[in-house]
C-alpha positions in Angstrom: 4.5 -16.1 28.5 3.2 -13.5 26.2 3.4 -9.8 26.8 0.3 -7.6 26.8 1.4 -6.0 23.5 1.4 -9.3 21.8 -2.0 -10.2 23.1 -3.3 -6.7 22.1 -1.9 -7.2 18.6 -3.7 -10.5 18.3 -7.0 -9.0 19.5 -6.6 -6.0 17.1 -5.9 -8.4 14.2 -8.9 -10.5 14.9 -11.1 -7.4 15.2 -9.7 -6.0 11.9 -10.4 -9.3 10.2 -13.9 -9.3 11.5 -14.5 -5.8 10.2 -13.2 -6.6 6.8 -15.3 -9.8 6.6 -18.4 -7.9 7.7 -17.7 -5.1 5.2 -17.3 -7.5 2.3 -20.6 -9.2 3.1 -22.7 -6.0 2.9 -25.1 -5.6 0.0 -24.6 -2.0 -0.8 -24.5 0.0 -4.0 -23.2 3.4 -5.2 -22.2 6.0 -2.7 -22.9 3.9 0.3 -20.4 1.3 -0.9 -17.7 3.9 -1.5 -18.4 5.3 2.0 -18.2 1.9 3.7 -15.1 0.9 1.7 -13.5 4.3 2.6 -14.2 3.8 6.3 -12.7 0.3 6.1 -9.7 1.6 4.2 -9.2 4.3 6.9 -9.4 1.6 9.5 -6.8 -0.5 7.6 -4.4 2.5 7.4 -5.0 3.4 11.1 -4.4 -0.3 12.1 -1.2 -0.6 10.2 0.1 2.7 11.5 -1.0 2.0 15.1 1.2 -1.1 15.4 4.1 0.4 13.5 3.8 -2.2 10.8 4.2 0.6 8.3 3.7 4.2 9.1 1.2 5.8 6.7 -0.2 9.2 6.7 -3.9 9.0 7.9 -6.0 11.4 6.0 -9.3 11.3 4.0 -7.6 11.1 0.6 -5.7 8.0 1.5 -8.8 6.4 3.0 -10.7 7.2 -0.2 -8.0 5.8 -2.4 -7.9 2.5 -0.4 -11.7 2.5 -0.2 -12.3 2.9 -4.0 -9.4 0.7 -5.2 -9.4 -1.8 -2.4 -6.2 -3.8 -1.7 -4.4 -2.4 -4.8 -5.2 1.1 -3.4 -3.4 0.1 -0.2 -0.5 -0.8 -2.3 -0.6 2.6 -4.1 -0.7 4.4 -0.8 2.2 2.4 0.6 4.2 2.9 -2.6 3.5 6.6 -2.6 4.6 7.0 1.0 7.8 5.1 0.3 8.6 7.2 -2.8 7.7 10.5 -1.4 
């Protein structure tokens, strides 16, 4: 059957999808929106790094870049980590 790591990966992916869906439905403005997006960006970076999909440095700057720029910000962080 399936190993516990595979099941854990499916559960984590479902939880991450739920968090992203919940975050995008929030009606926030200004600083609150940047804060919520930065937290979700940090969760994205931590989730990718936890399952060794791609190892990214987890720090507030990367979370802020992903939070402000969204998915293109994640691409910037990935490109920067591969170049540097």
